C-alpha positions as CSV (number, residue, x, y, z in Angstrom):
1,M,0.0,0.0,0.0
2,R,1.4,3.4,-1.0
3,T,1.6,6.1,1.6
4,F,-0.6,9.1,0.9
5,W,1.1,11.7,3.0
6,S,4.0,14.0,2.5
7,F,5.6,16.7,4.7
8,H,6.9,20.1,3.7
9,A,9.7,21.5,5.8
10,S,8.4,23.5,8.7
11,A,10.7,26.4,7.9
12,G,12.3,27.8,4.8
13,D,16.0,27.4,3.8
14,A,17.0,30.7,5.3
15,A,16.9,31.0,9.1
16,D,14.6,34.0,8.9
17,A,12.3,32.5,6.3
18,P,8.6,32.2,7.3
19,A,7.4,28.9,8.5
20,L,5.5,26.7,6.1
21,P,2.6,24.5,7.2
22,D,3.1,20.8,7.0
23,E,1.2,19.1,4.2
24,L,-0.7,15.8,4.0
25,R,-2.0,14.5,0.8
26,I,-5.2,12.6,0.2
27,D,-5.0,10.9,-3.2
28,G,-7.1,8.0,-4.4
29,E,-10.0,6.4,-2.5
30,I,-10.9,6.7,1.1
31,A,-11.4,3.3,2.8
32,D,-11.9,1.7,6.2
33,D,-8.8,0.4,7.8
34,D,-10.0,-3.2,7.5
35,D,-10.4,-2.8,3.7
36,A,-7.0,-1.2,3.0
37,W,-5.5,-4.5,1.8
38,W,-7.7,-4.2,-1.3
39,Y,-5.6,-1.3,-2.4
40,E,-2.1,-2.9,-2.2
41,D,-1.1,-1.6,-5.6
42,G,-3.0,1.7,-5.5
43,K,-3.4,4.8,-3.5
44,V,-5.8,4.8,-0.5
45,T,-6.4,6.9,2.6
46,C,-7.4,5.2,5.8
47,P,-8.1,6.7,9.3
48,D,-5.4,4.9,11.3
49,A,-2.7,5.8,8.8
50,F,-3.9,9.4,8.6
51,R,-4.0,9.6,12.4
52,A,-0.4,8.4,12.6
53,A,0.7,11.0,10.1
54,L,-1.3,13.8,11.8
55,E,0.4,13.0,15.1
56,A,3.8,14.1,13.6
57,V,2.4,17.6,12.8
58,D,3.1,20.2,15.4
59,G,2.1,23.4,13.5
60,D,-0.4,24.6,10.9
61,L,-1.5,22.0,8.4
62,T,-2.5,21.9,4.7
63,V,-4.4,18.9,3.5
64,A,-4.2,18.5,-0.3
65,I,-7.1,16.5,-1.8
66,N,-7.5,14.7,-5.1
67,S,-10.0,11.9,-4.4
68,P,-13.2,10.4,-5.8
69,G,-14.4,9.6,-2.3
70,G,-15.1,6.2,-0.8
71,D,-16.2,5.1,2.7
72,V,-18.1,7.9,4.3
73,I,-17.5,6.6,7.9
74,A,-13.7,6.6,7.3
75,A,-14.1,10.2,5.9
76,S,-16.1,11.2,8.9
77,C,-13.3,9.9,11.2
78,I,-10.7,12.0,9.3
79,Y,-13.1,15.0,9.4
80,A,-13.3,14.7,13.2
81,M,-9.5,14.4,13.5
82,L,-9.0,17.6,11.5
83,R,-11.5,19.6,13.5
84,E,-10.0,18.3,16.7
85,F,-6.6,19.3,15.5
86,A,-7.9,22.8,14.6
87,G,-9.4,23.0,18.1
88,R,-5.9,22.7,19.6
89,G,-4.9,26.0,18.1
90,H,-3.6,24.9,14.7
91,R,-4.9,26.3,11.4
92,V,-6.2,23.7,9.0
93,T,-6.3,24.5,5.3
94,T,-7.8,22.0,2.8
95,R,-6.8,22.4,-0.8
96,I,-8.6,20.7,-3.6
97,D,-6.1,20.1,-6.4
98,G,-8.3,17.9,-8.7
99,W,-11.5,16.9,-7.2
100,A,-13.1,16.2,-3.8
101,A,-16.1,14.0,-4.6
102,S,-18.6,12.2,-2.4
103,A,-16.9,11.3,0.9
104,A,-13.9,13.3,0.0
105,S,-16.0,16.5,0.1
106,V,-16.7,15.8,3.8
107,I,-13.0,15.9,4.5
108,A,-12.7,19.1,2.4
109,V,-15.1,21.1,4.5
110,A,-13.1,20.3,7.6
111,G,-10.7,23.1,6.7
112,D,-10.8,26.5,8.4
113,E,-10.1,27.6,4.9
114,V,-11.1,25.6,1.8
115,Q,-9.0,26.4,-1.3
116,M,-9.7,25.1,-4.8
117,A,-7.6,25.2,-7.9
118,P,-9.6,27.0,-10.7
119,T,-9.9,23.7,-12.5
120,A,-10.9,21.7,-9.4
121,Y,-14.3,20.3,-8.7
122,M,-16.4,19.2,-5.7
123,M,-19.3,16.8,-5.8
124,I,-21.9,16.1,-3.1
125,H,-24.6,13.4,-3.2
126,D,-26.7,11.1,-1.1
127,P,-24.8,8.1,0.4
128,W,-25.4,4.8,-1.2
129,T,-24.5,1.2,-0.5
130,L,-24.9,-2.4,-1.7
131,A,-27.0,-4.7,0.4
132,M,-28.6,-8.1,0.4
133,G,-31.2,-9.8,2.6
134,N,-34.9,-9.8,3.3
135,A,-37.4,-6.9,3.4
136,E,-36.5,-6.1,7.0
137,D,-32.8,-5.9,6.1
138,M,-33.6,-3.5,3.2
139,R,-35.7,-1.3,5.5
140,A,-32.9,-1.2,8.1
141,C,-30.4,-0.4,5.4
142,S,-32.6,2.5,4.1
143,A,-32.9,3.9,7.6
144,M,-29.1,3.7,8.1
145,L,-28.5,5.6,4.9
146,D,-31.0,8.3,6.1
147,E,-29.0,8.7,9.3
148,I,-25.7,8.8,7.5
149,A,-27.1,11.5,5.2
150,D,-28.1,13.5,8.2
151,G,-24.5,13.5,9.5
152,I,-23.1,14.6,6.2
153,V,-25.6,17.4,6.0
154,E,-24.4,18.7,9.4
155,A,-20.8,18.9,8.2
156,Y,-21.9,20.9,5.1
157,R,-24.2,23.1,7.2
158,I,-21.4,24.0,9.6
159,K,-19.2,25.1,6.7
160,T,-21.8,26.8,4.5
161,G,-24.4,28.1,6.9
162,M,-27.1,26.8,4.5
163,S,-30.4,25.4,5.7
164,R,-30.5,21.6,6.1
165,A,-33.4,21.5,3.5
166,H,-31.3,23.3,0.9
167,I,-28.3,21.0,1.4
168,R,-30.5,17.9,1.1
169,E,-31.8,19.2,-2.2
170,L,-28.2,19.6,-3.5
171,M,-27.3,16.1,-2.3
172,R,-30.3,14.5,-3.8
173,A,-29.6,16.1,-7.1
174,E,-25.9,15.0,-7.0
175,T,-24.5,18.5,-7.3
176,W,-21.2,19.1,-9.1
177,M,-19.5,22.4,-8.3
178,S,-16.7,24.2,-10.1
179,A,-14.4,26.3,-7.9
180,R,-16.5,29.4,-8.6
181,K,-19.8,27.7,-7.8
182,A,-18.3,26.1,-4.6
183,V,-17.2,29.5,-3.4
184,K,-20.6,31.0,-4.2
185,L,-22.4,28.4,-2.3
186,G,-20.0,28.5,0.7
187,F,-18.4,25.1,0.3
188,A,-15.1,26.7,-0.5
189,D,-13.5,30.0,0.4
190,T,-10.7,30.7,-2.1
191,I,-9.9,30.1,-5.7
192,L,-6.2,29.7,-6.1
193,Y,-3.9,31.3,-8.7
194,Q,-6.1,34.2,-9.5
195,H,-4.4,37.4,-10.7
196,E,-5.1,40.6,-8.8
197,S,-6.4,42.2,-11.9
198,E,-9.2,39.6,-12.1
199,A,-11.6,41.2,-9.6
200,D,-14.3,38.9,-8.4
201,D,-17.9,39.5,-9.5
202,D,-19.1,40.8,-6.2
203,G,-16.3,43.4,-6.1
204,E,-17.2,44.5,-9.6
205,A,-20.9,44.8,-8.8
206,M,-20.1,46.9,-5.7
207,Q,-17.9,49.3,-7.7
208,A,-20.5,49.6,-10.4
209,R,-23.3,50.2,-7.9
210,A,-21.3,52.9,-6.2
211,A,-20.6,54.6,-9.5
212,L,-24.2,54.6,-10.5
213,E,-25.2,56.0,-7.1
214,K,-22.9,59.0,-7.8
215,V,-24.5,59.5,-11.2
216,V,-28.0,59.5,-9.7
217,A,-26.9,62.0,-7.1
218,R,-25.5,64.3,-9.8
219,V,-28.6,64.0,-11.9
220,R,-30.8,64.7,-8.9
221,A,-28.8,67.8,-8.0
222,R,-29.0,69.1,-11.6
223,A,-32.7,68.6,-11.7
224,E,-33.2,70.5,-8.5
225,R,-31.2,73.4,-9.9
226,R,-33.2,73.5,-13.1
227,T,-36.5,73.5,-11.2
228,G,-35.5,75.9,-8.5
229,N,-36.1,73.3,-5.9
230,T,-33.2,74.3,-3.7
231,G,-34.9,76.3,-1.0
232,T,-38.0,76.3,1.2
233,E,-40.0,78.4,-1.3
234,H,-40.1,75.5,-3.8
235,I,-39.7,72.6,-1.5
236,A,-43.0,71.0,-2.6
237,A,-42.6,71.7,-6.3
238,P,-42.4,68.5,-8.3
239,L,-39.7,67.8,-10.8
240,C,-40.9,69.0,-14.2
241,N,-38.1,68.0,-16.5
242,T,-39.4,64.8,-18.1
243,E,-36.1,63.9,-19.7
244,T,-34.3,64.2,-16.4
245,D,-37.0,62.2,-14.6
246,D,-36.6,59.4,-17.2
247,T,-32.8,59.4,-16.6
248,I,-33.3,59.1,-12.9
249,T,-35.8,56.3,-13.4
250,D,-33.4,54.5,-15.7
251,M,-30.6,54.8,-13.2
252,R,-32.8,53.5,-10.4
253,L,-33.8,50.5,-12.5
254,R,-30.1,49.7,-13.3
255,L,-29.3,49.9,-9.6
256,M,-32.1,47.5,-8.8
257,L,-30.8,45.1,-11.4
258,L,-27.3,45.3,-9.9
259,A,-28.7,44.6,-6.5
260,T,-29.9,41.2,-7.7
261,I,-26.5,40.1,-8.9
């Protein structure tokens, strides 16, 4: 079985270089410890091995993820380890390099900050399993899956702040998220490798809204001067410049449109 972890040096080459966080990698499937032997020739992440690697970390941590998912109980154990580690005063950053699908997305949202490459993806869905037995066995299996889904929802809710009902809708629909969509929905915080000149949509909208507000203020002031509505004598006089009124209305409509972005 290949190891899935790697450590970066805790400090740079120079004595005064800033400390770098240790890094663990999660590549390949996530499996229960008892099933690790299936992956002798492949990459796999198991709770016991991850715990052993985590015990060697004494500072901040980055967890790089490129995984299709796997055993959700194993993923839940790793999620709990990372949150406990963060609770001891360490900063945990999860970074999705390729994808964090299914159970791997549960580990991803354990980060204090969730970073994604611009080409990375996250996928969430309802848990599923294979089962055999009689009708009672099938009903018990169905109830178990409902409870597991409930736990997954809680991990996503803590990260995103979404309602449980909304998260369940996304899971039932098997939702794939690009980096941009994941940030928008709150599953991720940062898109990596973005140039400073590439302002995000929210920032552009705020700048445009502020510029339009200035234009509206100037048009309103001009209209007041034209109608003489600058003192108490004409305070109740309505605006009488139809062209100016239309301009103000147009600006207001544009502001309302921007407010919905």
